[in-house]
N, C-alpha and C positions, 0 to 999 in steps of 0.2 A: 281292137284302136281306142286308146283311150279319148274321147271327146274333148276336145278343145274346152277350157274352162274361159267362160265369159268377162271382159275386165271391165268396170267401170272408171270411167274418168269426169270430174266437175271443174269446170273452165270457168272462171265468172266472169263477166264482162267479156263474154265470147259473141258477141254481135259484130264485134269492129276489130281494125288493127289488126295485134298480134295475138288478140286472144282468138279470134275469126280463125286465121291463119293455122293455128294450133288444134283448132277444134278440127278443122278441115284434114288437116295432117294425122291426126289420132282417127279419124272418121274412116280416112282411107286406108290406115292400118288395121280397120276390122275393131276399133274400138267400139264399148257402148258410150256415149258422149253424152251428155248432160249440160246444157248449156245453161248456167245460173245468170239471166240479166235480167235489170230493171226496166229497160224498156221492152216490153213485148211487140209492139209494132213491128221493130227494128229488127229483134230478136226472130220473129216468126219470117221475116225475110231474109235476114241470113241463115235460117234453117233448113228450107227450100234450098236456098243455093249451096248449102252444103250436102245435102244428101243428092241433089244432081251431080255436083263436082266429085262425089267422093264413091258413087255408087252404094251409099252405104245408108239404110233408111233407119237404123238404130239412133238417128239424132234428136235427143228433147230438148225442150224449150220447158225452163223453171222461172220463175218469178223470184226475186229476189233483190231488194232494196237493201245496198251494205250499211248506207245511214242508219238505217234502223233496227234494234235490237229485236222487235217486235218479227220484222219480217223475215230477218234470219232466221229468227225460233220456228216462226212459220212452215221457210223452207225445209230446215232441217227435220222438221218433225214429216213432212209432205214427203222428204226423199227416205226417210228410214220406213215411212209406210210403204213404200211403193221399188224400193231397190233392196236386196236381201245384202250389200254389201258395197266398199267403197278402196278402189284399189288407188285413185291416183284422185289428189284436189290441187288444183293449181290457184292462187291467189291471183289474178291477173287483173282485175279492175280497179280501177284508180280514180281519184277526184282531182284535177288541176284545174281549177276555172282562171284560164288566161283572165286578166285585166281586172279581178274581184279586188275590190278594195277595203270592204268593210266585213266584219268576224258574222261568219254564217254558224248557226249553231244546229245541230241536227234532231229531230224529235225525242231525243235523251239528255239533250242540254251539251251536246261535244260539240268541239269546231270541227265543221264539217269535213278538213283533211283530216284530222285525226278519227274520225268516226270512220270513215271509209276505208281510209287507207291500214288502221291499225288495227283500232278495238274491234270493226265488223269480222276482219279476218280471223282475227282472236277467237274470237265468240263462236264463227262458225267452224272453225276444228276442233273448238273443245266440245262439241254438241254432238262432232259426226266422229268420236273419236271413238269410240266402241265401235262404231261400224267396219273400221278396218281391221276389227281382230279376225276375220273370214276368211281376210285377204292374204294371199302368198309373199307376194313383195309390196308391200302399203308406201305410199312415197307423198311426201308433200312438198311442194314448192311455192315460193313467194317472191313476186316481180320486183326486187329494187331497184335502184336507179344511180347512175352516175351522180347524182345530187347529193348524194353522202359525202361527196369527195367536199363539201364547204367545212366540213367537220373536222380537216383537215388543221384549218384556223384552232386553236387552243383556245379562242375565246367564244366559240361557239358552241351551244348546251340547247338544250332542249327546255323549254319554259315548260317544265312540270306543273308549277302553279298555274297555269295560263290557259290547260286544255279544254274549259270549261267556260273559256270566256270572263273569267275572273277581273281581269285588268282589260276590257275592251277598252273603255272610255279612258285610259292613260297609256297604255300601249301602243305604237301603231302597229297597223296590220300589213302583212305581206304577205300572199300567196304562196308566193315562191318560198320563203321561208319555212312557213306552216307545211309544203308540200314536203319539202325535203329532213324537215325534220320529224315529220311523222314516217315515212320512208327509213328515216335510222331509227323510230321507233320498231318499226317492223322487222329490221334486223336484229336488232337487240332479240326481239322476243323469237326470231328463228334459232336463235341460239339457246334459248332459255326452252323452245320447245323441244330442239334434238337432245338436250336431256334430258327432260320428263318425260320423252317417248324411247331413249333409247333400248332401255329394258325390255319393253313392248315389239320390239323389230320394225319401229314407223320409223321413214329417214325421211330428214326433216334438209332441206337444204332454199338456197338463195339465188337469184340470178341478177346480178349488176346486168341493167339493161343497156347497152350501146345505143347510137345514135340508128333511129329506122326513119323512111319516109313518114311526115304527118300525114294526118288524113287531110281533106278538102273542110270537113266539119268543124277540126280542131282550128286549122290555120284561121276560120272564119271569126271565132272565139278571139283572136288574138288581137292588138291593139298593131295599124298601120303599119308603124316602123319595123314590130317584131314578126309582122304578117309577111313583109316583104325580106326581111332578113332567115324567114324560116322557109319562104318557098327558092331561096337560094342555096339555102342548106339541103332544101331537099332533093335537087340535081345530082349529090355525091351520095346521099343517104339509103343504105342497103332496104330493100321491101322487108315486110314484118314477116315475111315467109321464111328466112334465113335465122331471126331468131326463136319464130316456132319450133326448126328446127332444132334449136340447143333445147328447148323446151323438153320436146321429145326423147333427146338421149340423156336428159338426167333422168328423167322419169321412168326410163324404160331400160335404158341399157345396162349390160353386166359389167361394165368399166363403171357404172355410179352405182351400182346394187347395195356394197355395203359403206357407201359416203354418206355422212350427215354431220348437221353443226357445221357447214362450211357456206361461204359466199365463194361462186364462179363467176369469171369472166366471159364476155363473150367468146372467148377463144375457148371456153372449156375448161378452164384451168383453176383449181382450188389455191384464192388468193388468201394472203396474212394479213394480219395486222400490221399496221408499220414500224417500223422499228427507230426509225427517227422524223421525227417532223418541224425539224428547222431547216432554215438556210436553204440550200439547195437541195434538199433532199426533201424538204417541201414541196419545191415545184415540179421535180419529180414526182413523186407520189400524184399532184394534183395533174398531171398532163400523160400518167401511165395509168396501167391496168392488173398491176402487180399486187398492190396492197390497198388496205382498205384502213380508217382513223380509228387510232387507239381507244378514241370515244368508244367505238360498238365490242372492244372487246375488256370493258372495265365492268368487273361483276357488278358493283354497285349501281351502276347502271341499269343493267341487265333486270336486276332485283326490283328497282324501281318501280319499271315500266311492266313488271311482270305483276307485281301487286297492286299498280294501280288497274291494270287489265281485268284483274279478278275483282277487284272493289266495284268498279263501273259495271261489270256486264252481271253480276250477282246479286244485284239489286231486285 
């Protein structure tokens, strides 16, 4: 009998929320799970929980700070030195500091939302791309967000000229705008990476995360008003485990084996760019889940964020 080939999955931000739930799902299914976390203390606690709850001891913890290019390079070097290949890479971690009112720059001089949510995942993928070569079915998944729906507003654009805080003294700062913009930039890169990796058999997709229950840690970071609203919403929001099942489906199922360069909604449907973004159609787009803003389909936007990503990460 042919020995079953061990499969390796890297999940960023795997110590809490959907990332932790996804790590549990993959571990329970027998995968070798590598938790890529910034907070090693919380990560170690989560790792022991995952091993106990899954019955799988092949759950490893590695440190990475996605806001730091040096940390990402160190992580990737260590990964390649210790593991023979990579089958699945899930970019789950994200930065959203509720209530933040000032520009925060990373160690590399990049606005923190973009450093963690856009350029960090891009660099990690590029550094690990050769390690996908030995995989029989390599897949990459980007965790996107419904916040990108704000781009159904034709006036909404990514401020490409201010991603290093060039205008932080003259332009107002909104952590929520930066979060949405950085996730739109990630979606643009998702489409471009899928094109780049198509000939190598690496499938690249994004999942539009729908509402899930917000953790107590995140609730404490919110202002009193938003915390109250979020707690009320938590009463009807589903648990992260449901979305983790969707992570697993996209990254392992035969149904998704040949799917690449797509944005997938929480119902596991591949969705299309909106054909009409005016009047009633715009309202339908905002409240529906069958389309994404045409801004993400614009080749000029894809090329712009790609060029900037290469420029910033190859310094």
